[in-house]
C-alpha positions in Angstrom: -105.5 -300.5 18.4 -103.6 -300.9 21.6 -102.1 -297.4 21.7 -100.1 -294.7 20.0 -96.6 -293.5 19.9 -95.9 -289.8 19.7 -93.0 -288.5 17.7 -92.2 -284.8 18.2 -89.7 -282.3 17.0 -89.1 -279.4 19.4 -86.8 -276.4 19.6 -84.4 -275.8 22.4 -87.2 -274.3 24.6 -89.3 -277.5 24.2 -91.9 -275.9 22.0 -93.5 -278.1 19.4 -92.4 -277.7 15.7 -93.5 -281.1 14.2 -95.7 -283.9 15.4 -96.7 -287.3 14.4 -99.0 -289.8 16.2 -98.6 -293.4 14.9 -99.6 -296.9 16.0 -97.6 -298.1 19.0 -95.8 -300.8 17.1 -94.1 -298.3 14.8 -90.4 -298.1 15.4 -88.5 -294.9 15.6 -86.4 -295.9 12.5 -89.5 -296.2 10.5 -91.4 -293.1 11.6 -88.4 -290.8 11.9 -88.0 -289.9 8.2 -91.7 -288.9 8.0 -91.2 -286.7 11.0 -88.2 -285.0 9.3 -90.4 -284.3 6.3 -93.0 -282.7 8.5 -90.3 -280.7 10.3 -89.1 -279.4 6.9 -92.6 -278.3 6.1 -92.8 -276.3 9.3 -89.3 -274.9 9.5 -87.5 -273.5 6.5 -84.1 -272.5 8.0 -82.7 -275.3 10.0 -79.1 -276.4 10.4 -78.7 -278.9 13.2 -81.0 -281.7 14.4 -80.4 -283.7 17.6 -81.9 -287.1 18.1 -81.3 -290.3 20.1 -80.0 -293.5 18.6 -83.4 -294.8 17.5 -83.6 -291.8 15.1 -80.3 -292.3 13.3 -82.0 -293.1 10.0 -84.1 -290.0 10.3 -81.1 -287.9 11.0 -79.4 -289.5 8.0 -82.6 -288.8 5.9 -82.5 -285.1 7.0 -78.8 -284.9 6.1 -79.2 -286.5 2.6 -82.5 -284.8 1.7 -82.1 -281.4 3.3 -78.4 -280.9 4.2 -79.1 -280.8 7.9 -76.4 -281.8 10.4 -77.7 -284.7 12.4 -76.2 -285.3 15.9 -77.0 -288.6 17.6 -77.0 -288.5 21.4 -75.9 -291.9 22.7 -76.0 -293.2 26.2 -72.8 -292.9 28.1 -71.1 -296.2 28.5 -70.1 -297.2 32.1 -72.3 -294.7 33.9 -74.4 -296.1 36.7 -77.7 -294.5 37.7 -79.3 -291.5 36.2 -77.2 -289.3 34.0 -78.5 -286.2 32.2 -77.6 -286.5 28.5 -77.2 -283.4 26.4 -80.3 -282.2 24.5 -82.2 -285.4 25.2 -84.0 -284.0 28.3 -85.7 -281.3 26.3 -88.0 -283.7 24.5 -88.6 -285.5 27.8 -89.6 -282.3 29.4 -92.0 -281.5 26.6 -93.7 -285.0 27.0 -93.9 -284.2 30.8 -95.7 -281.0 30.0 -98.1 -282.7 27.7 -98.7 -285.5 30.2 -100.2 -282.9 32.6 -103.1 -282.6 30.2 -105.7 -285.1 31.4 -106.8 -285.8 27.8 -103.3 -286.8 26.9 -102.5 -288.8 30.0 -103.9 -291.9 28.2 -104.8 -292.5 24.6 -108.6 -291.9 24.3 -108.7 -291.0 20.6 -109.8 -293.3 17.8 -107.8 -291.7 15.0 -104.2 -290.5 14.8 -105.4 -287.1 13.4 -107.6 -286.4 16.5 -104.7 -287.4 18.8 -102.4 -285.0 17.0 -105.1 -282.3 17.3 -105.3 -282.7 21.0 -101.6 -282.6 21.4 -101.6 -279.3 19.5 -104.4 -277.9 21.7 -102.5 -278.8 24.8 -99.3 -277.2 23.5 -101.3 -274.0 22.5 -102.7 -274.0 26.1 -99.2 -274.3 27.5 -97.9 -271.4 25.4 -100.8 -269.1 26.1 -100.3 -269.7 29.9 -96.7 -268.6 29.4 -97.7 -265.4 27.6 -99.8 -264.2 30.6 -97.9 -262.1 33.1 
């Protein structure tokens, strides 16, 4: 196993709702529908789901199976340099927060389940720090 890819579904604050750690060779199109199923198990009332172009099949899956509105955020054509794209930076910020955890800076875990568990622990740690005054 050369590494893992982490799929996350977050709210507008960047807090974790659904998570999936898979082998690094898994494409977003293949893992996205499973993430949508995990998101459905976690969140009962959901209307709009945002995703990038790699998750268009997952957004279609969410629309067909759950009735969610899927919005695909595409790269702006003709833009040179860095351009902030709507809603896409929220997930990037969440991965940045998780990357601060030394245990998650590289993939040390043998199983996907333990990798998911440490991601959840890091997110709990982040949320507890925010609760303190």
